[in-house]
KOLLO-68098 format. One record per residue: residue in three letters; z, x, y of N, C-alpha, C in turn. Coordinates in steps of 0.001 Angstrom, whole numbers, padded with zeros to 6 digits, always signed. Atoms other than C-alpha are relative to their C-alpha. Layout:
<atoms>
AlaZXYZXYZXY
...
</atoms>
This chain:
<atoms>
Met-000499+001362+000239-014544+002170-008449-000688-000978+000936
Arg+000467+001109-000833-015746-001151-007132+001187-000931+000219
Val-001228+000720-000327-012908-002911-005335-000318-001192+000896
Leu+000151+001191-000816-013027-006497-004083+001355-000327+000634
Phe-001210+000360-000730-010370-007032-001410-000042-001488+000340
Val-000140+001398-000413-009152-010592-000861+001154-000057+000998
Ser-001023+000001-001049-007278-011085+002403-000120-001247+000862
Asn+000022+001182-000857-006275-014009+004566-000737+000255+001311
Leu+000607-000369-001284-007393-012211+007759-000555+001417-000101
Tyr+000596-001332+000012-009484-009169+008530-000580+000276+001386
Pro+000494-000329-001342-010354-007337+011775-001501-000268+000128
Pro-000796+000072-001236-011507-008071+014339+000790-001280+000163
His-000717+001273-000089-010078-011521+013617+001317+000119-000773
Asp-001261-000255+000685-006541-010489+012772+001164-000359+000911
Leu-001201+000303-000765-002981-011139+013865+000961+001178+000096
Gly-000959-001096-000048-001265-007837+013210-000373+001180-000861
Gly+000214-001290+000630-000840-004515+011502-000417-000047-001455
Trp+000313+000020+001430-001118-005574+007864-001492-000199-000243
Glu+001442+000193+000148-004669-006850+008254-000768+001225+000490
Gln+000635-001224-000494-005568-003777+010305+000116+001112-001036
Asn-000199-000980+001066-004115-001649+007530-001014-000201-001123
Cys+000990+000297+001035-006437-003401+005084-001332+000646+000338
Gln+001264-000602-000412-009464-002297+007086+000037+001522-000127
Glu-000119-001451+000098-008184+001277+007223-000071+000468-001448
Ile+000057-000359+001425-007684+001360+003449-001428-000123-000516
Val+001391+000195+000423-011180-000048+002896-000870+001168+000458
Leu+000849-001079-000536-012796+002554+005151+000315+001339-000655
Arg-000376-001273+000644-010819+005420+003599-000514+000054-001437
Leu+000493+000003+001380-011718+004375+000050-001517+000144-000036
Gln+001455-000151-000069-015370+004029+001027-000384+001445+000302
Ala+000281-001403-000333-015258+007522+002539+000199+000906-001210
Arg-000231-000785+001210-014027+008765-000834-000988-000346-001109
Gly+001050+000290+000969-017031+007285-002601+000152-001290-000764
His-000197+001271+000686-015665+003929-003749-000756-001114+000719
Ala+000674+001161-000582-017554+000672-003208+001040-001087+000254
Cys-000992+001016-000362-015462-001939-001374-000683-001174+000683
His+000453+001211-000693-016142-005506-000321+001233-000848+000309
Val-001136+000802-000446-013821-007858+001566-000396-001472+000036
Leu+000128+001451-000077-013556-011605+000995+001175-000513+000816
Thr-001072+000412-000894-011587-013143+003840-000297-001381+000577
Ser+000109+001357-000521-011122-016333+005837-000996-000097+001146
Arg+000891+000295-001099-013280-017949+008471+000728+000023+001338
Tyr-000795+000018-001230-010497-017577+011037-000667+000839+001101
Gly+000571-000707-001134-011822-016608+014457-001497-000165+000162
Leu+001451+000144-000077-015429-017564+013721-000382-001250+000783
Asn+000578+001208-000583-017532-019963+015741-001058-000535-000950
Asp+000996+000619+000891-020394-022025+014362-001039+001005-000483
His+001014-000999+000376-022730-019029+014341+000694+001219-000612
Val-000648-001093+000721-021649-016462+011736-000975+001167-000132
Glu+000823-001196+000120-023099-012989+012105+000250+000665-001356
Pro-000211-000685+001288-023678-011291+008724+000605+001377+000211
Glu-000664-001301-000074-021522-008229+008109-000186+000731-001320
Ala+000062-000810+001209-021979-005400+005678+001402+000107-000587
Asp-001249-000191+000743-019204-005362+003073+001091-000997+000354
Val-001004+001014-000331-017402-008434+004514-000613-001384-000135
Thr+000393+001408+000095-017718-012117+003566+001130-000844+000561
Arg-001009+000856-000633-015860-014562+005818-000298-001450-000404
Ala+000336+001311+000551-015897-017753+003754+001212-000836-000385
Leu-001175+000717+000486-012335-018711+002798+000605-000905+001076
His-000715+000912-000894-010410-021606+004317+001500+000284-000098
Leu-001460-000102-000024-006809-021067+005381+000601-001369-000301
Gln-000642+001267+000319-004305-023708+004356+000213-000869+001237
Ala-000300+000768-001208-003541-024716+007944-000296+000834+001228
Asp+000107-000698-001270-004005-023837+011596+001175+000966+000120
Ile-001047-001027-000011-002019-020679+012330+001197-000374+000866
His-001099+000392-000880+000107-022394+015009+000533-001394-000284
Tyr-000430+001402+000132+000185-026128+014258-000541-000599-001298
Tyr+000381+000636+001258+000163-027960+010934-000439-001436+000281
Arg+000487+001361-000153-001917-031155+010827+000064-000689-001364
Pro-000219+000581+001335-000639-033280+007907-001175-000809-000521
Val+001121+000814+000481-003692-035529+007795-001034+000863-000714
Asp+000964-000895+000646-005786-032489+006822+000325+000228-001470
Phe-000388-000221+001399-003796-032174+003605-000748-000971-000916
Phe+000633+001017+000835-005342-035378+002295-001513-000089+000235
Leu+001409+000209-000314-008711-035408+004063-000863+001239-000203
Arg+000819-001216+000046-009849-031772+004110+000363+000942-001143
Arg-000472-001021+000928-007778-029794+001655-000767+000023-001327
Pro+000716-000077+001295-009477-030835-001648-001375+000649+000139
Arg+001329-000575-000201-012907-029958-000244+000097+001496+000288
Gln-000159-001416-000332-011657-026655+001150+000415+000824-001216
Glu-000387-000709+001220-010024-025684-002155-001212+000244-000896
Arg+001215-000176+000801-013310-026264-003959-000904+001068+000614
Ala+000824-001014-000675-015113-024168-001336+000565+001398-000224
Asn-000622-001304+000269-012594-021336-001816-000303+000478-001408
Arg+000288-000357+001396-013131-021420-005557-001434+000503-000135
Arg+001405-000419+000057-016900-021196-005097-000191+001362+000671
Ala+000155-001264-000732-016560-018361-002570+000498+001178-000831
Leu-000519-001078+000845-014412-016273-004921-000935+000250-001182
His+000899-000155+001147-016699-016933-007866-001284+000703+000410
Ala+001232-000636-000479-019745-015956-005812+000218+001480+000297
Ala-000293-001410-000302-018077-012738-004635+000096+000820-001275
Leu-000113-000714+001277-017246-011764-008212-001377+000176-000648
Asp+001332-000074+000609-020763-012559-009432-000893+000989+000730
Thr+000899-000827-000803-022469-010749-006567+000426+001462+000016
Phe-000482-001369-000188-020246-007692-006152+000336+000691-001323
Gln-000347-000555+001313-019211-007217-009818+001084+001087+000113
Pro-001032-001018-000212-015896-005457-009002+000638+000480-001296
Asp-000834-000489+001090-013873-003291-011336+001418-000554+000116
Val-001352+000493-000238-010678-004631-009747-000016-000882+001241
Val-000200+000862-001168-009682-007433-007366+001334+000393+000634
Phe-001197-000453-000707-007176-006308-004736+000419-001102+000977
Ile-000518+001072-000862-005203-009234-003270+000863+000651+001077
Trp-000683-000708-001080-004076-008016+000158+000922-000911+000800
Gly-000826+000869-000849-002875-010811+002441-000057-001430-000480
Met-000018+001348+000554-001764-014179+001042+000602-001033+000936
Trp-000566+001004-000886-000034-015806+004007-001077-000997+000417
Asn+000898+001094-000397-001714-019185+004647-001254-000098-000860
Leu+001058+000183+000994-004051-018752+001670+000579-000736-001204
Ser-000459+000740+001168-003820-021036-001323+000308+000944-001158
Pro-000296-000827+001172-002025-019412-004294-000963-000231-001160
Arg+000968+000262+001068-004646-021038-006514-001125+001032+000024
Leu+001049-001017-000114-007103-018448-005212+000351+001231-000836
Ala-000450-001144+000793-005034-015643-006733+000009-000338-001481
Cys-000018+000422+001411-004640-017633-009941-001403+000033-000599
Trp+001386-000055+000487-008409-018017-010280-000448+001444-000209
Ala+000361-001413+000156-008819-014282-009734+000596+000556-001293
Glu-000625-000473+001233-006337-013587-012555-000701-000552-001238
Gln+000686+000605+001147-008185-015997-014870-001358+000648-000244
Trp+001362-000510+000132-011608-014524-014162-000053+001517-000145
Met-000065-001464+000127-010521-010853-014032+001326+000385-000668
Pro-001292-000241+000646-007693-010631-016574+000355+001490-000072
Gly-000469-001379+000017-005653-007449-016207-000581+000876+001088
Arg+000689-000791-001031-007782-006345-013247+000273-000540+001408
Val-000359+000510-001323-005987-008002-010304+001246+000728+000494
Ala-001114-000736-000609-003754-005885-008048+000463-000723+001261
Tyr-000567+000643-001189-001440-007166-005328+000708+001042+000859
Ala-000789-000752-000977-000283-005327-002213+000859-001024+000729
Ile-000893+001034-000541+002776-007249-001055+000841+000571+001129
Ala-000734-000434-001180+004167-006825+002447+000757-001171+000615
Ser-000766+001156-000460+006044-010131+002692+000731-000565-001211
Tyr-000760+000591+001110+008024-012502+000485-000694-001243-000550
Trp+000715+001216+000370+005297-015010-000295+000154-000408-001462
Pro-000133+000486+001375+005757-014992-004122+001242-000860-000246
Met-001227+000771+000202+009233-016525-003693+000209-001066+001075
Glu-000161+000937-001105+008656-018645-000588-001002-001152-000106
Pro+000971+001098-000038+006970-022041-000036-001248+000426+000765
Asp+001204-000267-000780+003371-021849+001073-000029-000944+001203
Ala+000054+000774-001243+002202-023515+004287+000157-001492-000247
His-000103+001429+000313+001843-026945+002657+001422-000367-000430
Gln-001353+000299+000471+005173-026848+000851+001014+000076+001142
Ala-000951-000154-001105+006996-025601+003949-000007-001223+000908
Tyr+000060+001172-000878+005739-028566+005971+000576-001236-000684
Trp-000387+001257+000642+006258-031338+003426+001439+000007-000496
Gln-001406-000065+000396+009690-030091+002338+000939-000162+001188
Arg-000833+000101-001185+010912-030157+005911+000250-001467+000333
Thr-000382+001366-000324+012783-033317+006871-000091-000225+001505
Ala+000128+000319-001427+011868-034905+010197+001359-000390+000578
Arg-001290+000277-000630+014732-035190+012654+000140-001464+000406
Arg-000071+001383-000459+013877-038675+013901-000106-000965-001187
Pro+000004+000926+001151+014697-041534+011467-001309-000748-000169
Trp+001229+000785+000130+011554-043524+012271-001158+000852-000502
Val+001042-000898+000503+009362-040498+011634+000195+000240-001494
Arg-000287-000187+001431+011100-039876+008284-000481-001190-000806
Ala+000383+001211+000731+010521-043485+007251-001526-000130-000071
Leu+001453+000126-000048+006878-043416+008337-000679+001003-000924
Met+000622-001066+000773+006138-040124+006537+000424+000024-001461
Ala-000567-000081+001359+008126-040806+003363-001040-000169-001108
Pro+000993+000137+001089+005237-042136+001196-000943+001200-000095
Ala+000914-001147+000007+002858-039345+002247+000719+001259-000465
Arg-000776-001185+000378+005589-036738+001833+000207+000047-001513
Gly-000208+000035+001448+006387-037860-001715-001271+000300-000761
Leu+001278-000223+000669+002722-037898-002692-000427+001461+000101
Ala+000393-001402-000205+002044-034451-001197+000834+000937-000869
Leu-000861-000868+000802+005044-032871-002942-000313-000128-001489
Gln+000412+000165+001401+003919-034358-006267-001255+000820-000295
Phe+001223-000785+000163+000472-032847-005838+000324+001489-000094
Leu-000294-001427-000082+001906-029455-004923+000776+000484-001218
Ala-000777-000386+001182+004420-029391-007794-000899+000087-001232
Arg+000906-000004+001149+001697-030236-010294-000930+001216+000057
Glu+000886-001159-000149-000600-027556-008908+000714+001308-000323
Arg-000739-001246+000226+002068-024857-008935+000280+000180-001484
Lys-000284-000087+001430+002938-025669-012547-001256+000347-000794
Ser+001238-000228+000748-000714-025597-013647-000693+001292+000401
His+000628-001250-000456-001561-022410-011714+001059+001091+000205
Pro-000998-001065-000156+001195-019859-012419-000667+001360+000184
Leu+000526-001346-000233+000684-016285-011293+000714+001009-000892
Ala-000586-001038+000850+001216-013343-013656+000590+001124+000849
Leu-000452-001085-000886+001587-010774-010839+000332+001265-000808
Ala-000269-001111+000915+001282-008044-013460-000132+001364+000670
Gln+000241-001289-000674+000065-005293-011085+000355-000167+001470
Val-000491+000238-001361+002087-005221-007862+000488+001300+000620
Ala-000554-001092-000799+002760-002611-005183+000636-000612+001242
Cys-000729+000527-001154+005420-003544-002630+000034+001048+001103
Val+000084-000886-001148+005461-002093+000854+001318+000726+000280
Ser-001287-000680-000165+009134-001123+000666+000879-000299-001210
Glu-000953+000228+001087+011980-000821-001813+000740-001315+000211
Tyr-000710+001244-000298+013694-003707-000040-000792-001205-000487
Val+000834+001113+000442+010763-006049-000720-000017-000088-001519
Arg+000013+000019+001467+010573-005017-004372+001313-000530-000559
Arg-001304+000422+000503+014298-005489-004894+000232-001499+000235
Lys-000222+001411-000335+014403-008876-003158-000826-000915-000906
Leu+000862+000837+000823+011447-010291-005085+000372+000089-001471
Thr-000381-000166+001405+012576-008842-008408+001282-000756-000304
Gln-001264+000704+000205+016103-010212-008037-000187-001513-000001
Ala+000282+001435-000037+014635-013627-007264-000817-000457-001201
Gly+000789+000348+001167+012637-013487-010498-001465-000242+000315
Ala+001378+000247-000415+009346-013558-008580-000950+001111-000394
Leu+000838-001142+000367+008091-010157-009785+000468+000584-001320
Pro-000413-000758+001186+008041-008238-013037+000716+001270+000437
His-000771-001186-000364+010360-005239-013100-000868+001256+000091
Gly+000869-001169-000078+007366-002914-013347-000663+000199+001345
Ala+000610-000153-001322+006393-003413-009700+000366+001353+000595
Arg-000227-001303-000610+006076-000189-007726+000080-000141+001509
Val-000060-000041-001461+006594+000814-004095-001040+001000+000502
Ile+000910-000878-000731+003787+002232-001973+000228-000275+001481
Tyr-000348+000206-001400+005024+002673+001558-001243-000119+000873
Asn+001031+000107-001012+002878+001598+004452-000204+001352+000685
Gly+000239-001270-000675+001303+004395+006473-000979-000149+001146
Ile+000911-000006-001146-000580+005202+009671-000683+001362+000091
Asp+000619-001272-000352-002951+007885+010892+000693+000484+001271
Pro-000775-000409-001182-000638+009797+013274-000817+000738+001054
Gln+000733-000885-000900-003363+011941+014851-000357-000639+001340
Pro+000352+000588-001306-004665+009499+017523+001211-000190+000906
Phe-001204+000224-000802-001105+008773+018649+000540+001315+000558
Met-000463-001305-000462-000146+012432+018863-000924+000560+001077
Glu+000956-000506-000981-003328+013307+020733+000126-000734+001334
Ala-000140+000772-001238-002866+010492+023265+001240+000417+000763
Thr-001234-000436-000652+000695+011617+023954-000173+001378+000621
Ala+000205-001361-000520-000365+015247+024381-000839-000005+001270
Ala+000868+000066-001177-002991+014196+026945+000654-000705+001181
Gln-000667+000775-001050-000513+012083+028933+000789+000916+000933
Val-000800-000749-000975+000953+013524+032144+001408-000599+000018
Pro-001369+000539+000046+004760+013190+031831+000393-000634+001331
Arg-000492+000679-001186+006356+010725+034266+001516-000117-000103
His-001460+000011+000011+010004+010969+035202+000568-000963+001031
Asp-000475+000909-001037+010173+008215+037814+000843-001131-000563
Met-000787+001070+000594+011600+005683+035367-000072+000079-001522
Met+000046+000107+001456+012402+004941+031736-000874-001203-000342
Arg+000967+001049+000301+009468+002955+030436+000189-000490-001442
Leu-000235+000639+001292+010384+000601+027587-001237-000799-000389
Val+001144+000777+000455+007751-001076+025445+000345-000720-001292
Tyr+000004+000748+001251+007653-003798+022815-001461-000264-000335
Ala+001377+000290+000432+004426-004176+020790+000055-000744-001325
Gly+000003+000783+001228+003856-006862+018207-000224-001468+000302
Gly+000186+001436-000163+003723-010602+017678+001049-000606+000919
Leu-000925+000722-000872+005264-012868+020287+000352-001315-000681
Val-000497+001135+000777+007002-015201+017854+001505+000153-000150
Ala-001459+000014-000054+010635-016173+017481+000649+001016-000931
His-000683-000874+000956+011432-014133+014363-000133+001481+000352
Lys+000105-001387-000464+010332-010951+016147+001069+000344+001030
Gly-001158-000258-000851+013287-011348+018517-000298+000606+001351
Val+000373-000632-001268+011414-010332+021666+000910-000452+001142
Leu-000873+000515-001053+013694-012528+023783+001257+000859+000140
Thr-001164-000886-000061+016541-010142+022900-000215+001117+001011
Ala+000294-001071-000951+014808-007412+024900+000047-000503+001432
Val-000027+000573-001350+014352-009692+027911+001431-000235+000450
Val-001396+000279-000356+018000-010770+027836+000768+001298+000242
Ala-000689-001285-000183+019211-007167+027445-000323+000591+001367
Leu+000379-000518-001310+017238-006112+030496+000602-000857+001115
Gly-000627+000885-000975+018529-009167+032326+001471+000314+000201
Met-001413-000382-000098+022118-008160+031549+000171+001260+000839
Leu-000073-001238-000780+021478-004686+032926-000299-000262+001473
His+000336+000339-001379+019877-006156+036029+001175-000679+000699
Lys-001150+000717-000572+022868-008431+036599+001133+000962+000336
Arg-001041-001008-000252+025169-005389+036393-000449+001053+001009
Gly+000516-000983-000935+022980-003484+038841-000407+001290-000664
Ala+000312-001210+000757+021964-001051+036117-001449+000032-000474
Ala+001392+000070+000451+018256-001907+035787-000934+000853+000837
Asp+000859-000858-000813+016988+000461+038464-000589+001116-000858
Gly+000644-001049+000787+014463+002853+036959-000355-000426-001407
Leu+000365+000508+001326+013844+000616+033933-001161-000977+000141
His+001113+000952+000015+010614-001215+033145-000385-000281-001444
Leu+000358+000426+001353+009678-003196+030016-001421-000554-000008
Thr+001350+000523+000223+006082-003737+028903-000011-000732-001330
Ile+000078+000803+001217+005531-006519+026375-001465-000110-000395
Val+001386-000065+000465+002336-005928+024405-000179-000930-001194
Gly+000287+000867+001130+000874-008596+022143-000141-001451+000421
Gly+000116+001433-000212+000308-012324+021809+000619-000721-001176
Gly-000624+000737+001093+001667-015094+019668-000011-001485+000242
His-000083+001455-000127+002822-018689+019632+000119-000377+001473
Pro-000022+000351-001425+002120-020335+023012+001373-000440+000507
Glu-001303+000491-000452+005529-022032+023163+001005+001147+000139
Tyr-000932-001129-000093+007406-018795+022495-000377+000917+001161
Glu+000417-000795-001157+005333-016894+025032+000505-000630+001293
Ala-000497+000696-001186+006247-019547+027596+001512+000181+000140
Gln-001452-000210-000032+009919-019167+026656+000342+001396+000516
Leu-000231-001362-000482+009736-015411+027229-000208+000095+001512
Lys+000286-000062-001436+008194-015877+030654+001044-000756+000814
Arg-001104+000700-000677+010869-018421+031587+001226+000896+000057
Gly-001140-000914+000012+013475-015876+030554-000114+001075+001065
Val+000214-001010-001045+011937-013273+032849+000303-000587+001376
Glu-000267+000648-001283+012088-015746+035735+001494-000265+000191
Glu-001418+000347-000119+015665-016854+035010+000869+001222+000269
Trp-000773-001225-000213+016926-013259+034927-000516+000794+001208
Ala+000556-000653-001191+014881-012368+038034-000518+001407-000313
Leu+000494-001300+000475+013062-009586+036178-001465+000238+000332
Gly+001414-000114-000308+009660-009957+037793-000472+001413+000256
Glu+000387-001384-000297+009653-006333+038958+000252+000944-001166
His-000403-000873+001104+010967-005013+035661-000740-000287-001317
Val+000671+000378+001245+008781-006754+033039-001471-000282+000266
Thr+001440+000266-000061+005016-006762+032505-000465-000531-001353
Phe+000624+000524+001210+003195-008934+029961-001419+000566-000070
Tyr+001247-000751+000098+000300-006770+028806-001074-000764-000767
Gly+000958+000741+000813-001313-009246+026402-000417+000782-001236
Arg+000506-000661+001207-003206-008343+023252-000779+001262+000369
Val+000652-001281-000237-004537-004809+023006-000879+000336-001203
Pro+000828-000443+001122-007499-003643+020886+000669+001149-000745
Arg-000655-000992+000859-006367-001489+018007-000212+001427+000506
Asn+000305-001372-000421-008094+001609+019351+000688+000402+001294
Asp-000650-000307-001278-006261+001334+022677+001502+000229-000139
Met-001460-000089+000150-002744+001353+021223+000558+001412+000199
Pro-000561-001333-000250-002279+005156+021189+000202+000289+001482
Glu-000107-000256-001433-002957+005340+024922+001092-000861+000634
Val-001036+000886-000546-000720+002343+025650+001388+000549-000302
Leu-001312-000521+000379+002217+003799+023719+000302+001303+000734
Ala-000205-001308-000630+001712+007240+025260+000529-000120+001425
Gly-000478+000184-001361+002488+005797+028688+001430-000478+000092
His-001370+000503+000013+006014+004833+027642+000968+001026-000575
Thr-001052-000930+000393+009311+006469+026769+000769-000475-001223
Val-000867+000570+001042+011250+004127+024489-000673-001220-000597
Phe+000569+001145+000705+010030+001672+021853+001128-000904-000467
Leu-001007+000969+000421+012052-001501+021255-000515-000795-001186
Phe+000310+000792+001184+011951-003010+017778+001119-001025-000145
Thr-001040+001016-000180+013797-006324+018057+000043-001056-001096
Ser+000146+001043+001016+013020-008213+014845+001349-000520-000492
Val-001236+000615+000480+015669-010665+013656-000124-000474-001453
Trp+000151+000411+001394+014209-011406+010221-000104+001241-000881
Glu+000015-001113+000953+014042-009268+007082-001393+000625-000036
Glu+001316-000634-000131+011053-007203+008155-000268+000889-001225
Pro+000290-000834+001184+009370-005692+005050-000013+001487+000336
Ile-000035-001330-000620+008636-002468+006993-001048-000027+001110
Ala+000826+000228-001187+007121-002206+010453-000911+001178+000297
Arg+001008-001003-000341+003938-000298+011136+000136+000427+001459
Thr-000120-000334-001426+004571-000465+014904+001042+001079+000242
Val-001028-001033-000148+007706+001658+014506-000574+001368-000351
Met+000624-001267+000381+005694+004344+012722-000918+000507+001105
Glu+000913-000389-001072+003096+004324+015491+000780+000522+001209
Ala-000816-000440-001133+005798+004616+018163+000588+001381-000259
Met-000568-001308+000343+007449+007526+016350-001070+001090+000062
Ala+001083-000980-000053+004104+009299+015950-000380+000320+001438
Ser+000319-000194-001415+003587+008846+019704+001066+000785+000740
Gly-001065-000741-000652+006822+010682+020422+000945-000867+000800
Leu-000939+000884-000666+008670+007600+021663+001322-000014-000763
Thr-001295+000210+000636+012368+007171+020991+000110-001467-000369
Val-000065+001379+000490+012980+004049+018922+001427-000528+000085
Ile-001240+000780+000091+015777+001549+019465-000366-001239-000799
Gly+000445+001097+000856+015603-000988+016670+001081-000608-000863
Thr-000872+000682+000950+017184-003383+014233-000337+000482-001411
Ala+000209-000492+001368+017657-002087+010679-000029-001182-000964
Val+000121+001201+000825+016506-005325+009065-000976+000258-001144
Gly+000913-000122+001127+014905-005530+005625-000342+001439-000336
Gly+000458-001340+000349+012812-002478+004814+000147+001020+001104
Gln-000198-000953-001091+013559-000939+008203+001121+000982-000298
Arg-001075-000923+000397+016654+000601+006623-000563+001249-000666
Glu+000625-001126+000687+014235+002878+004774-000749+000933+000953
Ile+000642-000880-000975+012836+004355+007984+000921+000330+001166
Leu-000864-000220-001153+015471+003962+010743+001363+000530-000432
Glu-001328-000572+000239+018557+006208+010632+000705+000143+001344
Asp-000699+000028-001285+021022+005575+013431+000534+001384+000360
Gly-000458-001298-000475+021658+008711+015456-000768+001177-000556
Val+000800-001069+000602+019168+010700+013367-001428-000043+000547
Asn+001357+000119-000535+015700+009384+014260-000166-001243+000871
Ala+000050+001221-000804+016586+006214+016211+001416-000401+000387
Leu-001254+000706-000232+019360+004129+017712-000165-001400-000576
Val+000069+001281+000693+020147+000971+015746+000994-000976+000622
Phe-000894+001040-000514+021604-002284+017059-000121-001246-000870
Pro+000050+001203+000842+022456-005609+015323-001060-000980+000496
Pro+001016+000979-000410+019735-008299+015315+000574-001025+000964
Asp-000347+001052-000959+019850-010741+018235+001206+000358+000865
Asp-001162-000429-000790+022548-008681+019993-000498+000710+001257
Ala+000551-000551-001231+021256-008208+023531+000964+000969+000669
Ala-000988-000886-000635+024499-006606+024741-000035+001392-000621
Lys+000056-001305+000668+024305-003844+022114-001319+000710+000313
Leu+001284-000604-000376+020630-003284+022905+000107+000591+001410
Ala-000184-000513-001363+021537-002907+026582+000807+001295-000008
Asp-000812-001222+000104+024188-000340+025630-000839+001180-000499
Cys+000857-001072+000530+021619+001642+023627-000946+000527+001076
Ile+000904-000422-001073+019232+001691+026590+000732+000901+000990
Leu-000785-000812-000934+021955+002995+028898+000365+001349-000608
Arg-000369-001252+000676+022975+005588+026318-001146+001002+000058
Leu+001147-000904-000045+019473+007024+026175-000284+000482+001420
Arg+000285-000406-001368+019089+007006+029916+000966+001074+000484
Ser-001003-000970-000453+022286+008995+030370-000001+001272-000842
Ala+000009-001166+000895+021499+011456+027558-001431+000357-000367
Pro+001398-000346+000292+017917+012779+027820-000160+000932-001191
Asp+000100-000893+001159+018639+015485+025236+000028-000789-001305
Leu-000059+000859+001185+019577+012820+022692-001331-000721-000186
Arg+001276+000715+000085+016420+010867+023490-001088+000902-000574
Leu+001031-000924+000476+014211+013906+022912+000227+000392-001454
Arg-000300-000379+001392+016005+014878+019695-000380-001127-000961
Leu+000342+001143+000857+015634+011378+018232-001514-000156-000106
Ala+001458+000123+000010+011963+011317+019233-000636+001055-000900
Asp+000544-001066+000844+011261+014669+017568+000226-000285-001479
Thr-000309+000296+001404+012999+013629+014354-000795-001201-000488
Gly+000793+001171+000368+011211+010275+014378-001428+000374-000344
Arg+001372-000438+000289+007810+011937+014558-000060+000742-001331
Gln-000019-000731+001262+008748+014245+011690+000149-000953-001182
Thr-000154+001014+001049+009811+011203+009647-001350-000578-000397
Val+001325+000567+000276+006320+009740+009960-000893+001018-000684
Leu+000884-001023+000567+004528+013000+009214+000350+000324-001445
Glu-000429-000344+001361+006566+013554+006064-000127-001163-000978
Arg-000141+001110+000956+006726+010031+004618-000934-001184+000220
Phe+000693+001249-000296+004532+007445+006329-001403+000199+000571
Thr+001372-000198-000463+000990+008726+006749-000974-000867-000800
Leu+001039+000791+000654-002119+006712+005936-000616+000763-001162
Glu+000610-000807+001059-003528+009572+003866+000829-000049-001273
Arg-000882+000093+001163-000497+009519+001582-000100-001384-000638
Met+000115+001366+000499-000775+005731+001278-001293-000193-000791
Val+001292+000128+000686-004464+005916+000326+000012+000771-001316
Asp-000100-000787+001237-003768+008661-002231+000695-000799-001095
Glu-000774+000741+000998-001164+006518-003978-000735-001250-000464
Met+000727+001211+000383-003274+003354-003894-001219+000331-000844
Glu+001172-000396+000776-006347+005162-005185+000394+000312-001448
Arg-000461-000326+001366-004404+006538-008167+000405-001261-000752
Trp-000474+001229+000624-002837+003131-008846-001177-000878-000445
Leu+001170+000806+000353-006156+001260-008771-000777+000637-001148
Ala+000690-000693+001108-007694+003909-011049+000719-000248-001315
Glu-000777+000315+001208-004857+003305-013531-000358-001391-000516
Ile+000294+001376+000407-005625-000432-013537-001408-000084-000598
Val+001382+000029+000473-009371+000113-013973-000119+000733-001336
Gly+000133-000849+001191-008894+002807-016601+000764-000509-001183
</atoms>
């Protein structure tokens, strides 16, 4: 098969696991003899673009990933939409794919997917790991939001009305069929189907990881019993709930129960939220108990996780299904997490993890103390968690299912 992947982001210029997963799928399919090419955004590039084999970085995102600039909607957007259309058309003409695989749509114009459906009828597949088919895109989310200050509302009213008219007309003239869809969890499929955003024929192909590097890194690690080493790994943004972990540790510290506990926060995100986390560490006097590790290259994650004992999954939104939890389980870490969204399909309280309510720092603190006082429980949960990944959430299984599905579409 010849598969053209279309994704908002692609390594090394990525923000998280879903884009990294895209690269892993591409490499695995290529290893099986399929031809793959990736059309992705210009995010992360400077003025000098190095040519890459099998990757074209030409698409424009709808907005800056952190801050929306409304003037760009009127001054830059029409030109960027035309450039996106040309880039997709050129990729189809040059690569001549059997199927177009839409991977990541966050911050990409939905018109791009519509053009793909028009030019490759019946040959467009979607891997969906979010709720974008039923949610406003970046432009709609900004212009639908009402400013808090009256003078700002009055000043923006004409532009807001004009922008919403443009967007409504575009959405009506560019509907998506979404005929071939694979959701990353049953929760995502059910939510989108109930909202009328997906046909009932959508399937579920669970996310997956390669467990081997994580297992090998853990096996090579010298066990340390001087303290319980907690770790969070992921985006530092509000909906990930990282502040819950800081507050939970702060509560334990205030009670004199933080001795022997250390939290490592791995990742990067929105500058304002990162600053809020660091203020929280200062306010709770946790300087000796918390380390901000920053972003970590993908290949270094097995070693980073192997140096810890407990993985904290603190998300407060309906997470489709978290790849980081699978990696932690494969590493032999005990998981304490929130069973939000698709996480209910991987986390079983008392079986392979401890579960606490979202945004409940007190319950998270209780879970930490419970594990510290019951090492046998911690080891049992860790063993069962690793088995969960090996049986249900491997990358090889994911590639097998996607390969068969794409062959069905082509055939």
